[in-house]
One Martini backbone bead per residue (centre of mass of N, CA, C, O) as a GRO file, in nm:
protein
  342
    1MET     BB    1 -17.699 -16.244   6.599
    2ARG     BB    2 -17.391 -16.211   6.586
    3VAL     BB    3 -17.339 -16.443   6.389
    4PHE     BB    4 -17.510 -16.340   6.156
    5PHE     BB    5 -17.343 -16.072   6.108
    6LEU     BB    6 -17.077 -16.221   6.056
    7ILE     BB    7 -17.170 -16.373   5.799
    8ILE     BB    8 -17.247 -16.124   5.637
    9GLY     BB    9 -16.972 -15.986   5.649
   10VAL     BB   10 -16.811 -16.213   5.511
   11PHE     BB   11 -16.961 -16.208   5.248
   12PHE     BB   12 -16.888 -15.910   5.167
   13TRP     BB   13 -16.582 -15.954   5.181
   14LEU     BB   14 -16.569 -16.158   4.947
   15ILE     BB   15 -16.660 -15.956   4.737
   16ILE     BB   16 -16.427 -15.756   4.775
   17LEU     BB   17 -16.198 -15.955   4.713
   18GLY     BB   18 -16.296 -16.022   4.426
   19PHE     BB   19 -16.282 -15.741   4.315
   20PHE     BB   20 -15.972 -15.696   4.360
   21TYR     BB   21 -15.873 -15.947   4.208
   22ILE     BB   22 -15.993 -15.864   3.925
   23PHE     BB   23 -15.944 -15.521   3.919
   24PHE     BB   24 -15.716 -15.491   4.180
   25ASN     BB   25 -15.455 -15.685   4.225
   26ASP     BB   26 -15.243 -15.494   4.368
   27TYR     BB   27 -15.461 -15.470   4.638
   28VAL     BB   28 -15.536 -15.754   4.762
   29SER     BB   29 -15.348 -15.771   5.015
   30ILE     BB   30 -15.482 -15.534   5.164
   31SER     BB   31 -15.766 -15.656   5.174
   32ILE     BB   32 -15.686 -15.904   5.345
   33ILE     BB   33 -15.584 -15.748   5.594
   34LEU     BB   34 -15.856 -15.610   5.653
   35PHE     BB   35 -16.018 -15.868   5.686
   36LEU     BB   36 -15.855 -15.985   5.924
   37GLY     BB   37 -15.897 -15.742   6.105
   38TRP     BB   38 -16.208 -15.761   6.117
   39ILE     BB   39 -16.223 -16.045   6.239
   40ILE     BB   40 -16.069 -15.991   6.504
   41THR     BB   41 -16.254 -15.744   6.604
   42ARG     BB   42 -16.515 -15.920   6.660
   43PHE     BB   43 -16.382 -16.009   6.957
   44PHE     BB   44 -16.429 -15.731   7.044
   45GLU     BB   45 -16.493 -15.474   7.195
   46LYS     BB   46 -16.532 -15.165   7.216
   47ASN     BB   47 -16.311 -14.991   6.987
   48LYS     BB   48 -16.096 -14.836   6.772
   49PHE     BB   49 -16.039 -15.077   6.580
   50LYS     BB   50 -16.328 -15.152   6.516
   51THR     BB   51 -16.405 -14.877   6.395
   52LEU     BB   52 -16.194 -14.877   6.172
   53PHE     BB   53 -16.282 -15.140   6.017
   54ASN     BB   54 -16.567 -15.051   5.968
   55SER     BB   55 -16.494 -14.809   5.797
   56LEU     BB   56 -16.337 -14.965   5.576
   57PHE     BB   57 -16.572 -15.142   5.492
   58LEU     BB   58 -16.766 -14.913   5.401
   59THR     BB   59 -16.575 -14.787   5.199
   60SER     BB   60 -16.556 -15.033   5.006
   61VAL     BB   61 -16.857 -15.049   4.939
   62PHE     BB   62 -16.891 -14.759   4.823
   63TYR     BB   63 -16.671 -14.787   4.603
   64ILE     BB   64 -16.808 -15.014   4.443
   65LEU     BB   65 -17.071 -14.863   4.385
   66PHE     BB   66 -16.941 -14.630   4.237
   67ALA     BB   67 -16.805 -14.794   4.012
   68ILE     BB   68 -17.070 -14.918   3.893
   69PHE     BB   69 -17.241 -14.620   3.861
   70SER     BB   70 -17.038 -14.487   3.704
   71ASN     BB   71 -16.875 -14.290   3.424
   72GLY     BB   72 -16.566 -14.472   3.411
   73GLY     BB   73 -16.505 -14.786   3.414
   74TYR     BB   74 -16.350 -14.895   3.685
   75ILE     BB   75 -16.441 -15.219   3.658
   76ILE     BB   76 -16.284 -15.228   3.399
   77ASP     BB   77 -16.105 -15.494   3.239
   78PRO     BB   78 -15.900 -15.526   2.952
   79ALA     BB   79 -15.783 -15.821   3.051
   80ILE     BB   80 -15.931 -16.012   2.822
   81HIS     BB   81 -15.950 -16.350   2.742
   82LYS     BB   82 -15.945 -16.525   2.422
   83LYS     BB   83 -15.989 -16.696   2.161
   84PRO     BB   84 -15.843 -16.745   1.875
   85GLY     BB   85 -15.844 -16.674   1.538
   86ALA     BB   86 -15.909 -16.609   1.179
   87VAL     BB   87 -15.750 -16.460   0.878
   88ILE     BB   88 -15.850 -16.504   0.532
   89ILE     BB   89 -15.696 -16.422   0.212
   90SER     BB   90 -15.747 -16.460  -0.105
   91LYS     BB   91 -15.676 -16.482  -0.412
   92PRO     BB   92 -15.732 -16.330  -0.684
   93LYS     BB   93 -16.007 -16.365  -0.923
   94GLU     BB   94 -16.096 -16.381  -1.235
   95ILE     BB   95 -16.354 -16.231  -1.424
   96ASN     BB   96 -16.576 -16.279  -1.665
   97MET     BB   97 -16.611 -16.031  -1.914
   98GLU     BB   98 -16.784 -15.856  -2.167
   99THR     BB   99 -16.589 -15.656  -2.129
  100SER     BB  100 -16.266 -15.510  -2.117
  101LYS     BB  101 -16.283 -15.529  -1.832
  102LYS     BB  102 -16.134 -15.610  -1.526
  103ASP     BB  103 -16.216 -15.855  -1.276
  104TYR     BB  104 -16.214 -15.924  -0.914
  105VAL     BB  105 -16.220 -16.177  -0.668
  106VAL     BB  106 -16.237 -16.170  -0.303
  107SER     BB  107 -16.179 -16.396  -0.047
  108LYS     BB  108 -16.314 -16.449   0.291
  109ASN     BB  109 -16.201 -16.582   0.614
  110ILE     BB  110 -16.368 -16.566   0.937
  111LYS     BB  111 -16.259 -16.636   1.272
  112TRP     BB  112 -16.434 -16.628   1.598
  113TYR     BB  113 -16.467 -16.504   1.935
  114ASP     BB  114 -16.617 -16.440   2.205
  115PHE     BB  115 -16.666 -16.407   2.566
  116PHE     BB  116 -16.864 -16.697   2.548
  117THR     BB  117 -16.753 -16.909   2.324
  118ASN     BB  118 -16.858 -16.813   2.069
  119PHE     BB  119 -16.867 -16.926   1.737
  120TYR     BB  120 -16.739 -16.779   1.429
  121GLU     BB  121 -16.831 -16.774   1.065
  122ILE     BB  122 -16.723 -16.604   0.764
  123ASN     BB  123 -16.809 -16.571   0.409
  124TYR     BB  124 -16.670 -16.348   0.158
  125ASN     BB  125 -16.707 -16.112  -0.114
  126THR     BB  126 -16.508 -15.906  -0.329
  127ARG     BB  127 -16.469 -15.633  -0.566
  128TYR     BB  128 -16.260 -15.440  -0.747
  129LEU     BB  129 -16.450 -15.239  -0.893
  130SER     BB  130 -16.609 -15.161  -0.639
  131PHE     BB  131 -16.366 -15.053  -0.494
  132LEU     BB  132 -16.296 -14.826  -0.700
  133GLU     BB  133 -16.566 -14.680  -0.681
  134THR     BB  134 -16.544 -14.606  -0.382
  135LYS     BB  135 -16.267 -14.466  -0.396
  136GLN     BB  136 -16.358 -14.231  -0.582
  137ASN     BB  137 -16.579 -14.116  -0.401
  138HIS     BB  138 -16.399 -14.063  -0.157
  139LYS     BB  139 -16.209 -13.858  -0.294
  140THR     BB  140 -16.417 -13.646  -0.386
  141ILE     BB  141 -16.570 -13.577  -0.115
  142GLU     BB  142 -16.331 -13.518   0.069
  143TYR     BB  143 -16.225 -13.269  -0.080
  144ASP     BB  144 -16.481 -13.101  -0.046
  145TYR     BB  145 -16.507 -13.108   0.266
  146ARG     BB  146 -16.225 -12.997   0.344
  147TYR     BB  147 -16.279 -12.701   0.181
  148ASN     BB  148 -16.604 -12.660   0.306
  149THR     BB  149 -16.523 -12.738   0.616
  150GLN     BB  150 -16.452 -12.610   0.930
  151ASN     BB  151 -16.577 -12.814   1.111
  152PRO     BB  152 -16.465 -13.116   1.217
  153ILE     BB  153 -16.734 -13.263   1.293
  154GLU     BB  154 -16.875 -13.195   1.032
  155TYR     BB  155 -16.675 -13.335   0.850
  156TYR     BB  156 -16.712 -13.619   0.962
  157ASN     BB  157 -17.011 -13.643   0.920
  158LYS     BB  158 -17.016 -13.617   0.614
  159LEU     BB  159 -16.818 -13.842   0.548
  160TYR     BB  160 -16.958 -14.080   0.694
  161VAL     BB  161 -17.235 -14.062   0.562
  162ASN     BB  162 -17.140 -14.110   0.269
  163LEU     BB  163 -16.985 -14.381   0.304
  164VAL     BB  164 -17.227 -14.542   0.410
  165ALA     BB  165 -17.432 -14.486   0.181
  166PHE     BB  166 -17.259 -14.587  -0.063
  167ASP     BB  167 -17.221 -14.893   0.079
  168LYS     BB  168 -17.485 -15.025   0.167
  169GLN     BB  169 -17.539 -15.233  -0.067
  170LYS     BB  170 -17.248 -15.368  -0.061
  171ILE     BB  171 -17.305 -15.480   0.259
  172ASP     BB  172 -17.566 -15.643   0.285
  173SER     BB  173 -17.468 -15.941   0.258
  174ILE     BB  174 -17.288 -15.924   0.513
  175THR     BB  175 -17.509 -15.844   0.720
  176ARG     BB  176 -17.669 -16.107   0.681
  177LEU     BB  177 -17.464 -16.289   0.818
  178PHE     BB  178 -17.506 -16.168   1.103
  179ALA     BB  179 -17.807 -16.219   1.121
  180LYS     BB  180 -17.787 -16.528   1.098
  181GLU     BB  181 -17.609 -16.575   1.345
  182SER     BB  182 -17.808 -16.452   1.546
  183LYS     BB  183 -18.045 -16.646   1.484
  184ASP     BB  184 -17.906 -16.924   1.519
  185LYS     BB  185 -17.800 -16.835   1.828
  186LYS     BB  186 -18.002 -16.654   1.981
  187LEU     BB  187 -17.940 -16.350   2.001
  188ASN     BB  188 -17.912 -16.070   2.151
  189PRO     BB  189 -17.829 -15.749   2.105
  190LEU     BB  190 -17.572 -15.758   2.279
  191GLN     BB  191 -17.450 -16.015   2.145
  192THR     BB  192 -17.450 -15.901   1.862
  193ALA     BB  193 -17.260 -15.660   1.916
  194GLU     BB  194 -17.025 -15.846   2.016
  195MET     BB  195 -16.988 -15.995   1.752
  196VAL     BB  196 -16.900 -15.746   1.589
  197THR     BB  197 -16.663 -15.638   1.764
  198THR     BB  198 -16.493 -15.905   1.760
  199PHE     BB  199 -16.456 -15.909   1.460
  200LEU     BB  200 -16.293 -15.642   1.443
  201GLN     BB  201 -16.066 -15.730   1.653
  202GLU     BB  202 -15.950 -15.970   1.476
  203ILE     BB  203 -15.840 -15.768   1.292
  204PRO     BB  204 -15.565 -15.651   1.197
  205TYR     BB  205 -15.365 -15.384   1.249
  206VAL     BB  206 -15.381 -15.076   1.040
  207LEU     BB  207 -15.249 -14.793   0.951
  208VAL     BB  208 -15.428 -14.490   0.860
  209HIS     BB  209 -15.334 -14.231   0.619
  210GLN     BB  210 -15.319 -13.938   0.426
  211ASN     BB  211 -15.029 -13.939   0.401
  212THR     BB  212 -14.725 -13.991   0.361
  213CYS     BB  213 -14.470 -14.130   0.526
  214LYS     BB  214 -14.274 -13.893   0.489
  215GLN     BB  215 -14.464 -13.672   0.600
  216ILE     BB  216 -14.504 -13.791   0.878
  217LEU     BB  217 -14.195 -13.775   0.964
  218GLU     BB  218 -14.174 -13.455   0.917
  219PHE     BB  219 -14.451 -13.336   1.086
  220GLU     BB  220 -14.432 -13.502   1.320
  221SER     BB  221 -14.376 -13.587   1.622
  222PRO     BB  222 -14.121 -13.785   1.738
  223ASP     BB  223 -14.325 -13.890   1.995
  224SER     BB  224 -14.532 -14.006   1.830
  225TYR     BB  225 -14.723 -14.271   1.746
  226ILE     BB  226 -14.678 -14.266   1.435
  227VAL     BB  227 -14.371 -14.259   1.431
  228LYS     BB  228 -14.322 -14.514   1.603
  229TYR     BB  229 -14.472 -14.701   1.413
  230HIS     BB  230 -14.276 -14.664   1.171
  231GLU     BB  231 -14.008 -14.737   1.320
  232GLU     BB  232 -14.130 -15.042   1.363
  233LYS     BB  233 -14.240 -15.149   1.083
  234LYS     BB  234 -14.536 -15.120   1.047
  235PRO     BB  235 -14.829 -15.138   0.901
  236CYS     BB  236 -14.964 -14.936   0.625
  237LEU     BB  237 -15.197 -14.676   0.489
  238ALA     BB  238 -15.156 -14.455   0.239
  239ASN     BB  239 -15.330 -14.197   0.088
  240ILE     BB  240 -15.601 -14.152   0.262
  241PRO     BB  241 -15.884 -14.004   0.268
  242GLY     BB  242 -15.907 -13.886   0.595
  243GLY     BB  243 -15.784 -14.157   0.724
  244VAL     BB  244 -16.028 -14.338   0.593
  245GLN     BB  245 -16.223 -14.613   0.547
  246SER     BB  246 -16.457 -14.760   0.404
  247PRO     BB  247 -16.647 -15.029   0.446
  248TYR     BB  248 -16.568 -15.169   0.172
  249GLU     BB  249 -16.267 -15.122   0.178
  250PHE     BB  250 -16.219 -15.284   0.437
  251LEU     BB  251 -16.347 -15.554   0.339
  252HIS     BB  252 -16.144 -15.591   0.109
  253ASN     BB  253 -15.840 -15.542   0.271
  254LEU     BB  254 -15.826 -15.541   0.590
  255LYS     BB  255 -15.748 -15.222   0.652
  256GLY     BB  256 -15.740 -15.091   0.993
  257ASP     BB  257 -15.837 -14.862   1.227
  258CYS     BB  258 -16.032 -14.686   1.430
  259ASP     BB  259 -16.230 -14.543   1.222
  260THR     BB  260 -16.269 -14.774   1.025
  261ARG     BB  261 -16.396 -14.967   1.234
  262SER     BB  262 -16.628 -14.783   1.334
  263LEU     BB  263 -16.768 -14.749   1.064
  264LEU     BB  264 -16.837 -15.044   1.013
  265GLY     BB  265 -16.983 -15.093   1.278
  266PHE     BB  266 -17.206 -14.888   1.224
  267ALA     BB  267 -17.314 -15.004   0.959
  268ILE     BB  268 -17.397 -15.281   1.071
  269LEU     BB  269 -17.572 -15.203   1.320
  270THR     BB  270 -17.785 -15.031   1.170
  271GLN     BB  271 -17.879 -15.278   0.989
  272LEU     BB  272 -17.952 -15.428   1.283
  273ASN     BB  273 -18.103 -15.218   1.467
  274ILE     BB  274 -17.856 -15.073   1.622
  275SER     BB  275 -17.747 -14.852   1.824
  276SER     BB  276 -17.508 -14.595   1.716
  277SER     BB  277 -17.161 -14.464   1.722
  278ILE     BB  278 -16.915 -14.197   1.666
  279TRP     BB  279 -16.609 -14.126   1.825
  280VAL     BB  280 -16.418 -13.826   1.875
  281SER     BB  281 -16.062 -13.718   1.946
  282LYS     BB  282 -15.832 -13.471   1.974
  283ALA     BB  283 -15.675 -13.537   2.236
  284TYR     BB  284 -15.635 -13.862   2.152
  285ARG     BB  285 -15.638 -13.937   1.856
  286HIS     BB  286 -15.934 -14.083   1.836
  287CYS     BB  287 -16.154 -14.380   1.792
  288VAL     BB  288 -16.494 -14.490   1.867
  289LEU     BB  289 -16.748 -14.700   1.954
  290GLY     BB  290 -17.103 -14.681   1.988
  291VAL     BB  291 -17.357 -14.845   2.210
  292GLY     BB  292 -17.725 -14.840   2.235
  293LEU     BB  293 -17.712 -15.022   2.515
  294PRO     BB  294 -17.774 -15.205   2.822
  295VAL     BB  295 -17.488 -15.271   2.969
  296GLY     BB  296 -17.442 -15.121   3.289
  297ASN     BB  297 -17.121 -15.070   3.226
  298GLY     BB  298 -16.923 -14.789   3.176
  299VAL     BB  299 -16.858 -14.594   2.901
  300TYR     BB  300 -17.065 -14.299   2.843
  301LYS     BB  301 -17.309 -14.135   2.624
  302SER     BB  302 -17.554 -13.904   2.573
  303VAL     BB  303 -17.775 -13.965   2.287
  304ASN     BB  304 -18.062 -13.839   2.257
  305GLY     BB  305 -18.142 -14.012   2.537
  306LEU     BB  306 -17.903 -14.226   2.485
  307ASN     BB  307 -17.690 -14.469   2.592
  308HIS     BB  308 -17.351 -14.484   2.482
  309TYR     BB  309 -17.117 -14.738   2.460
  310ALA     BB  310 -16.795 -14.782   2.462
  311VAL     BB  311 -16.551 -14.926   2.215
  312GLU     BB  312 -16.265 -15.092   2.158
  313LEU     BB  313 -16.116 -15.205   1.824
  314THR     BB  314 -15.782 -15.235   1.817
  315ASN     BB  315 -15.834 -15.454   2.048
  316LYS     BB  316 -15.837 -15.713   2.236
  317GLY     BB  317 -16.062 -15.743   2.531
  318PHE     BB  318 -16.306 -15.547   2.456
  319LYS     BB  319 -16.588 -15.454   2.585
  320LEU     BB  320 -16.863 -15.315   2.640
  321GLY     BB  321 -16.751 -15.002   2.783
  322MET     BB  322 -16.443 -15.031   2.677
  323ILE     BB  323 -16.155 -14.845   2.745
  324SER     BB  324 -15.904 -14.664   2.800
  325PRO     BB  325 -15.807 -14.529   3.102
  326GLN     BB  326 -15.675 -14.261   2.940
  327GLN     BB  327 -15.993 -14.214   2.784
  328ARG     BB  328 -16.241 -14.129   3.015
  329ASP     BB  329 -16.290 -13.838   2.927
  330ILE     BB  330 -16.584 -13.724   2.809
  331SER     BB  331 -16.509 -13.427   2.718
  332ASN     BB  332 -16.303 -13.555   2.478
  333TRP     BB  333 -16.580 -13.634   2.334
  334ASP     BB  334 -16.727 -13.670   2.008
  335ILE     BB  335 -17.014 -13.681   1.801
  336ALA     BB  336 -17.017 -13.758   1.459
  337LEU     BB  337 -17.219 -14.018   1.475
  338TYR     BB  338 -17.573 -14.128   1.469
  339SER     BB  339 -17.809 -14.404   1.575
  340ASN     BB  340 -18.148 -14.436   1.674
  341ASN     BB  341 -18.350 -14.724   1.792
  342PHE     BB  342 -18.675 -14.667   1.913
   0.00000   0.00000   0.00000
């Protein structure tokens, strides 16, 4: 019987060592020392050292259980590596029009992998005049909402709802490409959502802001992320109403940051009948996508009775439920828009 409990204990210690090796590698050496101490004290009769290592063992088990079932994403490690993809934008080609207006078609080819080595590739076209039409609507409604909406969350809600609705038919053909990939590869809803989020993560980051670059540098704090971003000469898209591109605008030029990506992700997932949401945070000056599926672990908010798991879209390596460790205080996030598919 004593040998049986020793084997069971070793088994659980191996789980603990694996946990620390994967998620808290800095402390793996300490966990190994504790494991060796536990092994040695198995051959002692009752004494203080045996009691101490038993207590440390139980503490480790309860800590892991807490990490798994808490709403903090503490066992989520953002450093997940996957195969690189490719984003190719072809040169615009003029389309013969019966009217005097000129139109151009722009082709895109995007290849990427999810976290399970599934390979995806989509090819789609956008048109310049459709882009201009969306851009004009965006400018008009954003100006109206900005000056007639006092509450920031209400402002974002109105803006996002309009941008998604206006572009719905324009992105239908692209959403069908995702639906086809999901069907061909026999993906479940979780895998389908991860296909969409990894697609968005594959697109290179470009900062989008409402003011000119000169205004940003004049009025933002010198140590702010936006100022540092400009000082490093990284690409940006200035003078965009609301500091966000609509789904079609983003699909046209593939220039987007946090809220632009979240908005496109929301638009695609809702058309795929997957519950989703857009989270905004004044404290973090950030935006993430929420996915209303049973992820099982990670950071989530209950949205009208359904848990929506957050996912960071501005960097690769973030699975559903994963956001930056510095941004996991749920009270700092508000839901600007959501859709539940019950």
